[in-house]
Structures are given as structure tokens and as C-alpha cells.
SELUM-203908 format. One record per residue (C-alpha): residue in one letter; x, y, z. Coordinates in steps of 0.2 Angstrom, whole numbers, plus 5000, padded with zeros to 4 digits. Example, Ala and Ser with C-alpha at 12.3 -4.5 7.8 and 13.67 -1.06 7.14 Angstrom:
<recs>
A506249785039S506849955036
</recs>
This chain:
<recs>
M553352785352S553752955346N552752915330I551252875341K551453035351N551453145336K549853075330A548853115346S548053285342A547853255324N546753115328L545753205342S544253215330Q544153025329I544052985348G542253025350L542153195358N541953295342Q540253275336G539553455339P538053485329G537853615316S539553575307R539753555289P541153435282G542553525273E542053695279I543553805285A543153985291K544054105280V544854225292R545654335279S545354365260K546454285248N547954395243V549254345231K550554465237E550354415255T550454235250I552054265241R552754365255R552354225267I553154095256W554654205255S554754215274Y555054025273L556354045259K557354175267V557754065282Q558853965271R560054115268L561654005264H560653905251L559954065243L561654145242I562353995234V560953985221F561054165218I562954165215S562954005204T561454075194I562454235190L564054135185S563054015175T562154155166C563754245163F564554095154T562954065144L562954255138L564754245134S564654095122P563654185108Y564854335109L566354225106I565454125092G565154295083K566954345086T567554185079I566654195063D567154375060N568954365065Y569454185060I568254095050V567854235037V569754265035Q570154075036Q571354075051F571053905057D572253905071G571254045079V569653935076L570453795086K570953915099M569253985101G568453815100G569453765116I568953925125L567153895120F567253715127I567853785144V566453905144Y565153775140V565853655153S565953795166G564153845163A563553675164L564453645181F563753805189T561953755182W562153595191I562653675207Q561253795205Q559953655203F560653555217F560553695230A558853755223A558153575226S558853575244L558153755247S556453695241Q556453535252H556953635267T555553755264V554153635262R554853535277D554653685288M552853725280R552353545283Q553053545301D552053715305L550453635298F550553475308E551053585323K549553685320Y548453535319Q548953495337G548453665343L546753685334P545153665344I544053505342K542753615334F543853645319F543953465315D542053455317K541953565301S543353485291T543453315283H545053225286G545353195268D545353385264L546553415278M547653265272S547553355254R548153515262T549653425270T550153325255N549553385238D549453565242I551253575249A551853455235N551253595223V552253725233S553753605233N553753565214T553553745210L554853815221N556053685215Q555853755197T555253935199V556653995211V558053955199Q557053995184L556554165191I558254215196S559054145180S557754225169I557954395176F559854395174M559754315157L558554455151A559654595158G561254515152S560554475134V559954655132V561654725138M562654615126M561454655111L561654835114S563454825114L563354745097S561954845088I560754965095R559654945080M559554755080T559154765099L557654875097I557054765083T557254605094I556354675110F554854725101I554054555105V554054595124P552454695125T551554565115V552154425127A551654525142Y549954555136I549654375132T550354315148K549254435158K547654375149I547954195151T548554195169T546954295174Y545954135171T547254005176K547354065194K545554045196Y545553875189F547053815199S546153865215E544653775210Q545653625205Q546453615222S544753635231H543953495221L545453385224G545253405243S543353355241V543853205231N545153155245G543853185258F542553075250V543752935246Q544452935264E542652935271N542052795260I543552685263T543352705282G541552665281L541652535268K540852395279V539352505282T539252545263K539252365259A538052315273F536752435266G537152395248R537652575244E539052535232A538152595217V537552755225S539352795232L540052765215D538752885207E539253015220F541052995217R540753005198V539953175201I541353255211N542753165201E541953245185K542053415193L543853395196R544153335178A543253475171V544153615181G545753515178V545553525160K545253705160A546753745171Q547953625162S547453675144L547653865148S549253835156G549853725142S549453855129M550853965135G552153855128P551553845110I551154035110M552854075116N553753965103T552754055089M553354225096R555154165097N555154095079L554354255073S555754345081F557054235072V556254285056V556254465059I558154465065A558554365049V557754485037F558354645045G560054565049G560254515030I559754695025F561054775037A562354655032Y562054685014H562354875017E563854835028I563054905043I563354745053T564454585050I563854405048G564654365065I563454495073I561954425065V562454245071S562754315089F561054405088L560154245083N560854165098Y560454315110S558754325103N558454145108Q559254185125F558154335126S556554245122Q556854085131P556754175149I555154265143N554454095139Q555054015155L554354165165A552654145157N552653955160Q553353975178Y551954105181N550653975178L551553855189L551653985202Q549754005201S549553825206A550853845221I549954005227A548253915227G549053765237A549953885248E548353985252R547453825257V548953785269F548953965276E547053955278V547353825291L548853905299D547754065301Q546453975311P546354025329S547153895341E546453835357E546453975370N547553925384I548254015399E549853935403K550253945421K551553825426T551553855445D550353715449V550953585436D551753465449K550253465461K548953325461I547153395461K545953315473G544553295461E543053405467V542053455452N540753595451F539653645437D538853815441K537453875430V538353815414Y537553865398F538253795381H537853785363Y538853725348E538753815331T536953845331D535953945344V535053795351A535653765369V536353595373L536553625391K535353745400N535853825417L536653655422S537353635440L538153485447H539353445461A540453295463K541453265479P543253195478G543253005475E541353005471M540652905456V539453015446A538452925433L537653025418V536152945410G534752995398P534152985380T535353015365G535653205364A535253245382G536953325384K537953185393T539453185381T539453375381I539753385399I541353285396N541853395382L541653545393L542553465408T544053425397R543953595389F543753525371Y542453665370E542253825380I540653865389Q539654025385S539154065403G539353995420K540853915428I541653745429L542753725445I543953595450D544553605468G543653775468K544653845454D543953895437I544653775424R544753925411Q546153985423M547053825422D548353765410K547553645398D548953525397Y548953515416L547153495417R547053355404Q548453265413Q547353255428I545953175418G545852995412L544752965397V544052795392L542952825377Q541652725368D542652725352A544252645357Y545652715347V547452645346F548852705336S549952605324G551352545335T551752405348I550552355362M551852425374D551852595366N549952605365I549752575384R551252685388Y550452825378G549552865395R551252905403L552752905392D554052885406A553252725413T554352575415D553952405406Q553452335423E552152475426V551452455409E551152265413E550352305430A549152425421A548752295409K548352165422L547252295432A546352315415N546152125412A547152155396H548752055401S548051885397F547551915379I549152015376Q550251865382K549351755369L549951875355P551451825344K552651945352G551651995368Y551852175372E553052205357T551652145345Y551352285332I549552335329T548852455317S547552595320D546152505310G546452325312S547552185320I546452155336S544652155340Q543652305346G543452225363Q545352205365R545652385359Q544452445372L545452345385L547052435379T546252605381I545752565399A547552505403R548152675395A547052765407V547552655422L549352695419A549052885418N548452875436P547253025434S546353115448I544753115438L544152975428I542952985413L542152825406D541052855391E540152695387A541852605390T541052435390S539852455376S541052355364V541452205374D540552045378T539652005394R541151905401T542452045397E541252175403R541252085420H543152085421I543152275416Q541952315429E542952235442A544552325436M543552485436K543052465454S544852455459L545352595447M543952715453K544452705472G545052875477R544652955461T543153065455S542352965441F541053015428V540252865420I539152885405A538152725403H536652665394R536652495403L535952545419S536552385427T538352455426I538052605437Q536952545451E538352575463A538652755458D538652875473T537552995462I536552965446L536153125436V534653095424L534753225409D533453265396N533553405384G535153485392E534453485410I534553375425I532853315428E533253195442S534753155454G535053025467S535652855470H534952705461K533852655475E533252835478L532852855459V531952695458I530852735473K530452905465N529552815451G530052945438F531052955422Y532452845428Q531252715434K530452705417L532252685409Y532652545421E531052455419N531252455400Q532952385401L532352245413A530952205401
</recs>
């Protein structure tokens, strides 16, 4: 059941109240410019929470580096002090010491990698948790502008990039810094001249790295963006596969996918090829360094300035010196990918959450259900008004029906009443109190929604109904199902109320609608909203639902959106909307007598 609960707000955009006009799929408002330093600082804010793991990684890295730096020095001393003078007992002794040094270095390297992996996984767990929590608090209009596939890509692929890079980069960064510093210190202690010759390569490597990474960051960012587009397109097409097949659009969809997939391939080749060029370049520079050390070392040894052992040590230290430079160069490219992914995650985290005034003083009180819209004006993203100076009044326990052509503003009224969107001017009052001054959680607990697009979550029948009130007993769930006329079909399922269903299959659309009605029944709201609640069921099932609705609506203020006018003839008030305005109001009989817009709609349906 907790699995179902956690999916709620992430799927708000699928329940049918999110179709505000003027939105563009995949668009997320940039509330701040991209800043690499700021992104790294924010990643560090997650890392530093794991202080113990960081400390262990730090200490084990120092010890591992110390043992690694010690071995070339011991090898050089072994050559000069024992091999050259042929003291084989000393060679055996130094061999044992070197064995201990190598084993100790390997042990601390393993400790380092183990805790670095743990550090990485803890960090991305917290990032993923924050991102999902952010989804719960974002307004519906955010989901209007973003494809589900792109949001999934940010939650999975982008965070995976951060995880993979942290798992390698944190260790490599600390290790490389200590290895560089330690190698320089050890080389200086052996020969200042040879040290200066060895480190001449550093400015060249720095210049090459800077040039390459200038382009890789750009391409990695584009790669992540195109990957989000591919995920969004695939998710959209899989969801609408029946429609695609019904209209014979398979070939067109394939062509569209080929285009965006090719864009991802092209930018991926640029990013990966540039990133991959760092390895060969760094290996070439390292081999060049070996040649220089061998040549100058031989000259110095010939003139007895240094010994053979020092040359061997320098060759080892040269490798240890160039290797962290190579690693830092490669890790910098990986870091660009992580930064690009992290920036996409932080773009979502930086979006403004729903405005809410949390006032817990009235949370235990049951509202009466008197609703007033007072000169409400509203538009979505564009400046075209959807509701214009709209006023309406619903008394407690009344049934108010909203009818009118598509786009008249019926669903928008519901969006505003539930505060999925905020009005631009006017007031919406419940029991005389402005809903903008009410806690949103409290407000929505008082409102029961039965929508045209019946949505169920992956879980049992019992859990799906209990979603309306998590503390309900099994008996209360069954009573709600009986009232919604869902009990009979549930009993015929293999495991009854414990039957597992999925969000996109398992049961028919009509049965899914009955479950959502039972969910609303169980919630026991003061205000009930039915948005084409019977549009997906057959005539016989519709009749059963209407009987259940009559019982359910007793004592509750109800707003019913219906295109079948036969279902609302008993409404206390019918509001006829057109172009965002109420053009007629009254009971069914009164509106028929007026012989106006409603009468024409009614006659057309009868015909």
C-alpha cells in the first residue's frame, strides 16, 4: 500500500485535470543559469552528509598512496644496496618487505573502493529521494509542460550518471592529488634535476585537457537532453500504441523516432569520441616521459651523478606521476557527464513548489460544503481567458451540474476548486473562507474526485480502494465497494479484494471506474466532484452507478460534469457554460422552458 501511496502525486498529470493550454512537452523553465561551480557545490552538499564514509575513504586513500609511493623507493634501494653488490640475503629480505607493502596497499585500496561505492550510493539515494519528493510538491502546471519520459530520464539516467561518476571520481580525485604530491616529494628527495625533467609534461597535459573538456561538457549536456527526448517519445508512443495502430501511424512514428534517435547518436559520437581521445593522448605523453627519463638518466648515470637504482625508481615514479594526471584528465570528462546530469536534476529541484499556507488549526473540522465563486478570472499560460468574471453559488448538499461545449471551462472550475491551479483574480470561498487561506492537504481531503480517466495503481483491489482513506478497515472498504456496485465483480476475481492489478491493464475501463468511485465513497468527502464519471461504462453499469451516486451525494455538495444530459436532470442547479461564462442557469425543467442554449443541447441528444 505504501507503494501505491508514493505514486500519487507523481501521477497527478495522468488523472485528467492537467490539460492546460499553451504548454509545450518537455519544456522546463530555467530558473537559474547553468553554473558548474554551483552544481559541484550542491553535489558536495550531498556528499558531506556521509562524513564517516568520507573520512574512511580519505584515510584509506592516504595509506594506500603511501604504500604505493614506498615501493619504487625500496626497489631502487634494493638495486643499489644489494643487487649491484650481489648481497642476495638482503635481496630476499627486501623482497619480503616489498610483499608486505604491496599486500597492504591492495588492502587499503579495497577499503577505499568499498566505502567510496557506499558513499556514492548513499548520495544518489538522497538525490533521488529529494527529486521524487519534489515531484510530489510541484504544481500540476509543471507536468503540463514536461513529458513523463523526460522526467523519468532525469530520475534514472541522469542520476545514474552522477552515481557512476561519483563511484569513480571521488576515489580517483583524492588518490590522484595525493599521488601527484607524494611522487613529487619522493622524486625531489632522490634527484632535483631528474624531477624537473620529469614534470615538464604537466603544462602540456593541462593545455590539452582544457581544450578537449571545453567541447565535451557542451556535447555531454546535449546528449543528456536528447536522451530525455528519446525517453519521452518512447514513453508517449508505448502509452498510445493502440491509437498509433488504429490510425496506421507506425511508419510515421518510426520516421519521427529515427530523426530524434539520429540526433542522440550524432551528439553521442561527438561526446564519447572527444572523451575517449584523452586516454591515447595521455598514454603518448607518458611514453614520451619514459623516453626522456631513460635518455637523461643514462647520461647522468654515465657521469656518476645518479645511480642505476635511482633511474629505476624514477621510471616508476614517472609512471605514478603521469598516471594520476591521466586519471584526472579522464575523470574530468566523466565529471562533465555527471555535471550535465546533475544540472538537469537540479533544474527540477529548483522549480517553485505549490504555494501552500499550512494552517493546522482546522484540520479536524468537517466543512459544510457551501461553495462560492466570486467574480473569478483565470487563464492558463496564454493570455486568453478561460473563465471570465465567473460567479456561482452552491449551497451545502446541493447538486450542481456543469454543461456546455468542449473548452467552455467546466473542468477548469474543478481545477480551481481543488487548487490544482490558482486564480488570477476574484475569490473562491468554501463555507465563507477563501480557499487560498486554507491548507491544501486539508482542502483536498474534503473533496472527493471521480474523474473521466479512471486511474488505478499497481497493487491489490483492496489497496486501490483504501487509497481514499488509508486507515479504513477491510469491512469499510467492502461497504464502499458495495455502495459503488463494485463488490459483485470484485468477488468474481481470482483472489477477490486481494487480486493484484496493474495501472494499465488487468481489468476493464468500466471496472476501473467503479473502483475509483468506491475510492471516493470511502474517503467520505464533504464535496463531491464527478467529471464524466459514467462515460466509460455501459448503460446497465451506468444505471447502477447513478443509483449509487444518489446515495453518495445525499448531504454532500456535488459538482457533476456531464455530456449526457439525461444523467443530470435531477440536479438542483444546472449551469450552462460557453466561452468561460455562465450563459444560463436553473433546474432542468426551467432551462427547457427557457428554450435557450440548454434546450438545443437537450433536443440534439434526444434526436
